[in-house]
C-alpha positions as CSV (number, residue, x, y, z in Angstrom):
1,X,1.4,15.4,-9.3
2,X,4.3,13.3,-10.2
3,X,3.8,10.2,-12.3
4,X,2.8,7.2,-10.2
5,X,5.2,4.2,-10.4
6,X,4.0,0.9,-11.8
7,X,2.5,-1.4,-9.1
8,X,2.3,-5.1,-8.8
9,X,-0.3,-6.9,-6.8
10,X,-0.6,-10.6,-6.1
11,X,-3.7,-12.2,-7.7
12,X,-5.1,-13.5,-4.3
13,X,-4.5,-10.1,-2.6
14,X,-6.4,-8.4,-5.5
15,X,-9.4,-10.7,-5.1
16,X,-9.5,-10.2,-1.3
17,X,-9.0,-6.4,-1.6
18,X,-11.7,-6.1,-4.3
19,X,-14.2,-8.0,-2.1
20,X,-13.2,-5.7,0.9
21,X,-13.6,-2.5,-1.2
22,X,-17.1,-3.6,-2.3
23,X,-18.2,-3.3,1.3
24,X,-16.8,0.2,1.9
25,X,-19.2,3.1,2.2
26,X,-19.5,5.6,-0.7
27,X,-17.3,8.7,-0.1
28,X,-14.4,6.9,1.6
29,X,-11.6,8.7,-0.3
30,X,-8.9,6.3,0.6
31,X,-11.0,3.3,-0.5
32,X,-11.8,5.0,-3.8
33,X,-8.1,5.9,-4.4
34,X,-7.1,2.3,-3.6
35,X,-9.7,1.0,-6.1
36,X,-8.1,3.2,-8.8
37,X,-4.7,1.8,-7.9
38,X,-6.0,-1.7,-8.2
39,X,-7.5,-0.9,-11.6
40,X,-4.0,0.0,-12.9
41,X,-2.1,-2.7,-11.1
42,X,-0.3,-5.6,-12.8
43,X,-1.6,-8.8,-11.3
44,X,1.0,-11.5,-10.7
45,X,1.4,-14.9,-9.2
46,X,3.8,-15.2,-6.3
47,X,6.4,-16.7,-8.6
48,X,6.3,-13.6,-10.9
49,X,6.3,-11.0,-8.2
50,X,9.3,-8.6,-8.7
51,X,11.7,-8.6,-5.8
52,X,11.2,-6.0,-3.1
53,X,7.5,-5.5,-3.9
54,X,5.1,-4.4,-1.1
55,X,2.3,-7.0,-0.7
56,X,-0.3,-7.5,1.9
57,X,1.2,-8.6,5.2
58,X,4.7,-7.6,4.2
59,X,6.9,-5.5,6.5
60,X,7.8,-2.2,4.8
61,X,10.5,0.2,5.8
62,X,9.8,3.5,4.2
63,X,10.6,7.3,4.6
64,X,8.0,10.1,4.7
65,X,9.9,12.6,2.6
66,X,7.7,15.4,4.0
67,X,9.4,15.2,7.4
68,X,12.3,12.7,6.7
69,X,10.8,10.3,9.4
70,X,11.3,6.6,8.7
71,X,8.9,3.9,9.6
72,X,8.7,0.1,9.6
73,X,5.1,-1.1,9.4
74,X,3.3,-4.3,8.4
75,X,0.7,-3.7,5.7
76,X,-2.5,-5.4,6.9
77,X,-6.2,-5.7,6.2
78,X,-8.4,-3.5,8.4
79,X,-10.0,-6.5,10.0
80,X,-6.7,-7.9,11.3
81,X,-6.5,-7.8,15.1
82,X,-3.8,-5.6,16.5
83,X,-0.6,-7.4,17.5
84,X,2.4,-6.1,19.3
85,X,3.8,-5.2,15.9
86,X,3.3,-1.8,14.3
87,X,0.8,-2.2,11.5
88,X,-0.8,0.1,8.9
89,X,-4.2,-0.7,7.4
90,X,-4.5,-0.8,3.6
91,X,-7.4,1.5,4.1
92,X,-5.2,4.2,5.7
93,X,-3.7,6.7,3.3
94,X,-0.1,5.5,3.9
95,X,-1.2,1.8,3.6
96,X,-3.1,2.4,0.3
97,X,-0.1,4.3,-1.1
98,X,2.4,1.5,-0.2
99,X,0.6,-1.4,-1.8
100,X,2.4,-2.7,-4.9
101,X,5.4,-0.4,-4.8
102,X,8.9,-1.7,-5.0
103,X,12.2,-0.8,-3.2
104,X,13.4,2.6,-4.5
105,X,9.9,3.7,-5.6
106,X,8.4,7.1,-4.5
107,X,4.8,8.1,-4.5
108,X,2.9,11.3,-3.8
109,X,-0.4,10.3,-2.2
110,X,-3.2,12.9,-1.8
111,X,-4.5,13.5,1.7
112,X,-7.8,15.1,2.7
113,X,-7.1,18.6,3.9
114,X,-3.4,18.5,3.3
115,X,-1.2,18.6,0.3
116,X,0.2,15.1,-0.1
117,X,2.0,12.3,1.6
118,X,5.4,11.6,-0.1
119,X,6.7,8.2,0.6
120,X,9.8,6.3,-0.6
121,X,10.2,2.5,-0.1
122,X,13.6,1.6,1.5
123,X,13.2,-2.1,2.2
124,X,10.5,-4.9,2.1
125,X,10.4,-8.2,4.0
126,X,7.7,-10.6,3.0
127,X,5.7,-12.7,5.5
128,X,6.3,-16.4,5.2
């Protein structure tokens, strides 16, 4: 597997994600992988967040390099009610993979029963 890029997570997102992960059932592979990502994340305040970083509630334009399809999805907590907008839960494999990446980053994310999900970040818009 290729080297994983450095990730940056906002301190308040980290706290909320950690609390959410404590409530996940054992054996949830995506939750366990997300926990490992959070363990290696650099925690930052909003002022120190590098430009173009994927945070919770940001709108992410990315490409699945496996099939060249492009998507624009908002990264959300699993409890958020669905809106008209296209969303991806942070507990979905693609959502967990996107958190903390920056524009231009690529990641190979393992999938159950498949090889991997290869994603590249194209653009990030933060929620205000």
